[in-house]
C-alpha positions as semicolon CSV with decimal commas, in nm:
position;residue;x (nm);y (nm);z (nm)
1;M;8,342;6,497;6,671
2;S;8,235;6,725;6,386
3;D;8,085;6,967;6,642
4;V;8,415;6,986;6,858
5;Q;8,579;7,315;6,826
6;H;8,873;7,465;6,994
7;L;8,947;7,827;7,071
8;V;9,301;7,949;7,058
9;V;9,320;8,282;7,250
10;M;9,608;8,458;7,085
11;G;9,818;8,766;7,084
12;V;10,130;8,926;7,198
13;A;10,267;8,875;7,564
14;G;10,049;9,089;7,801
15;S;9,729;9,107;7,585
16;G;9,524;8,940;7,827
17;K;9,503;8,579;7,698
18;T;9,506;8,403;8,030
19;T;9,230;8,631;8,169
20;V;9,012;8,607;7,874
21;A;9,051;8,241;7,817
22;Q;8,965;8,175;8,193
23;I;8,647;8,378;8,142
24;L;8,566;8,188;7,832
25;A;8,640;7,850;7,994
26;D;8,410;7,936;8,296
27;R;8,129;8,053;8,067
28;L;8,142;7,760;7,826
29;G;8,250;7,485;8,080
30;W;8,525;7,375;7,839
31;P;8,872;7,244;7,950
32;Y;9,147;7,519;7,945
33;A;9,517;7,500;7,910
34;E;9,790;7,777;7,923
35;A;10,038;7,747;7,641
36;D;10,324;7,838;7,880
37;E;10,263;7,490;8,044
38;F;10,370;7,333;7,718
39;H;10,705;7,522;7,698
40;P;11,019;7,299;7,771
41;Q;11,231;7,447;8,041
42;A;11,503;7,563;7,792
43;N;11,249;7,795;7,630
44;I;11,143;7,942;7,971
45;D;11,509;7,993;8,073
46;K;11,565;8,171;7,735
47;M;11,277;8,400;7,774
48;S;11,356;8,473;8,142
49;E;11,699;8,587;8,022
50;G;11,529;8,828;7,775
51;T;11,621;8,616;7,457
52;P;11,347;8,577;7,208
53;L;11,246;8,233;7,097
54;T;11,350;8,122;6,743
55;D;11,115;7,908;6,522
56;D;11,317;7,603;6,606
57;D;11,242;7,672;6,965
58;R;10,879;7,702;6,895
59;W;10,798;7,391;6,663
60;P;10,793;7,134;6,946
61;W;10,597;7,370;7,177
62;L;10,339;7,434;6,895
63;G;10,324;7,055;6,823
64;A;10,260;6,966;7,201
65;I;9,965;7,219;7,205
66;R;9,833;7,071;6,886
67;D;9,849;6,728;7,037
68;W;9,669;6,829;7,342
69;L;9,396;6,979;7,131
70;T;9,372;6,646;6,936
71;E;9,342;6,458;7,265
72;Q;9,050;6,685;7,375
73;T;8,889;6,610;7,039
74;R;8,927;6,240;7,061
75;A;8,767;6,272;7,406
76;G;8,474;6,449;7,245
77;R;8,544;6,772;7,427
78;S;8,586;7,125;7,281
79;A;8,865;7,326;7,451
80;I;9,033;7,649;7,505
81;V;9,406;7,717;7,487
82;T;9,625;8,037;7,512
83;C;9,893;8,067;7,257
84;S;10,055;8,375;7,126
85;A;10,036;8,211;6,762
86;L;10,213;8,523;6,623
87;K;10,285;8,374;6,286
88;T;10,048;8,226;6,022
89;A;10,292;7,923;6,014
90;Y;10,238;7,879;6,388
91;R;9,861;7,879;6,345
92;D;9,899;7,640;6,068
93;V;10,052;7,393;6,313
94;L;9,767;7,447;6,559
95;R;9,511;7,395;6,275
96;E;9,656;7,034;6,219
97;A;9,470;6,942;6,549
98;E;9,159;6,729;6,514
99;G;8,841;6,936;6,548
100;R;8,777;7,280;6,434
101;V;9,039;7,525;6,562
102;R;8,929;7,890;6,568
103;F;9,131;8,200;6,684
104;V;9,047;8,487;6,913
105;H;9,323;8,744;6,852
106;L;9,336;8,997;7,136
107;D;9,470;9,310;6,968
108;G;9,607;9,622;7,119
109;T;9,889;9,879;7,070
110;I;10,243;9,844;7,198
111;E;10,175;10,126;7,445
112;Q;9,839;9,953;7,569
113;I;10,019;9,620;7,608
114;G;10,343;9,768;7,759
115;E;10,138;9,933;8,025
116;R;9,959;9,603;8,111
117;M;10,285;9,417;8,133
118;S;10,453;9,665;8,355
119;G;10,173;9,622;8,613
120;R;10,198;9,237;8,620
121;S;10,438;9,028;8,836
122;G;10,540;8,667;8,853
123;H;10,555;8,601;8,467
124;F;10,880;8,501;8,305
125;M;10,824;8,726;7,993
126;P;11,001;9,056;8,036
127;T;10,861;9,381;7,892
128;S;11,183;9,410;7,694
129;L;11,057;9,137;7,463
130;L;10,733;9,312;7,366
131;P;10,887;9,494;7,062
132;S;11,008;9,160;6,913
133;Q;10,664;9,012;6,970
134;F;10,502;9,299;6,768
135;E;10,773;9,268;6,489
136;T;10,686;8,884;6,475
137;L;10,307;8,928;6,487
138;Q;10,128;8,844;6,141
139;P;9,765;8,939;6,196
140;L;9,476;8,686;6,122
141;T;9,396;8,674;5,754
142;D;9,040;8,665;5,615
143;A;9,113;8,296;5,530
144;E;9,170;8,209;5,885
145;D;8,882;8,108;6,120
146;G;8,875;8,369;6,391
147;V;8,799;8,710;6,511
148;V;9,006;8,999;6,612
149;I;8,905;9,180;6,936
150;P;9,037;9,510;7,061
151;V;9,164;9,483;7,427
152;G;9,084;9,838;7,518
153;I;8,764;9,713;7,696
154;S;8,701;9,495;8,001
155;P;8,809;9,127;7,993
156;Q;8,445;9,037;8,030
157;S;8,347;9,253;7,735
158;V;8,630;9,104;7,527
159;A;8,494;8,759;7,608
160;D;8,117;8,870;7,521
161;A;8,244;9,010;7,184
162;A;8,445;8,701;7,107
163;L;8,155;8,461;7,170
164;R;7,920;8,684;6,979
165;E;8,130;8,719;6,677
166;L;8,207;8,347;6,668
167;G;7,848;8,264;6,701
168;I;7,914;8,045;7,007
169;E;7,638;7,999;7,271
170;G;7,730;8,123;7,611
171;A;7,766;8,479;7,498
172;R;7,606;8,729;7,741
173;A;7,417;9,037;7,617
C-alpha cells in the first residue's frame, strides 16, 4: 500500500476541477470521484439558494471523501477526487486518508473563473458565491504535498503540467 497515492484536484468553483480530474483519471486509469457526490442534500440545497457553507456543513462531507480515499487504499488502488479543499484545515482532514494524499491546486483569477462559471449550466453552485470562495481560499503551503497549476491554459496542458510536476508517469510531452 505504500505506493498508493491519491490526487485531490482542488480549487474554487469553476476552476476546472472536474474536467482536469477526468483527464487525469483517463490517462492514469485510476478510479475517480466527484466531491459533489459526497455532499448531503442539505448542503446542495444551501448552495443552490446562494448560501455559503459553514465549516460545520463541510466536516462530514470532507470525512466522507477521506473515507472513500481510504477505501481505495485498502483495495490497493490509487484514486483521484475533486474537492475545493479551500482551507488548510480541510486538506488536513483529507490527508488523514490512508495512502499518500497529494493536491493539484487549479489556480486562476476571479475574473478568469467568473467567466468560466458564467458559461456553464446545470451546476448548483451560483456565480454569486465565487467571491466567498476566493475569500476562504488558503493557498497550498510549501509544507503540503502538491502543486499549483495556472488554469489559463487548456485542460490537457493543465493535466500534463500536474503529472510532470508531481513526477507521475502518464504525463505526455
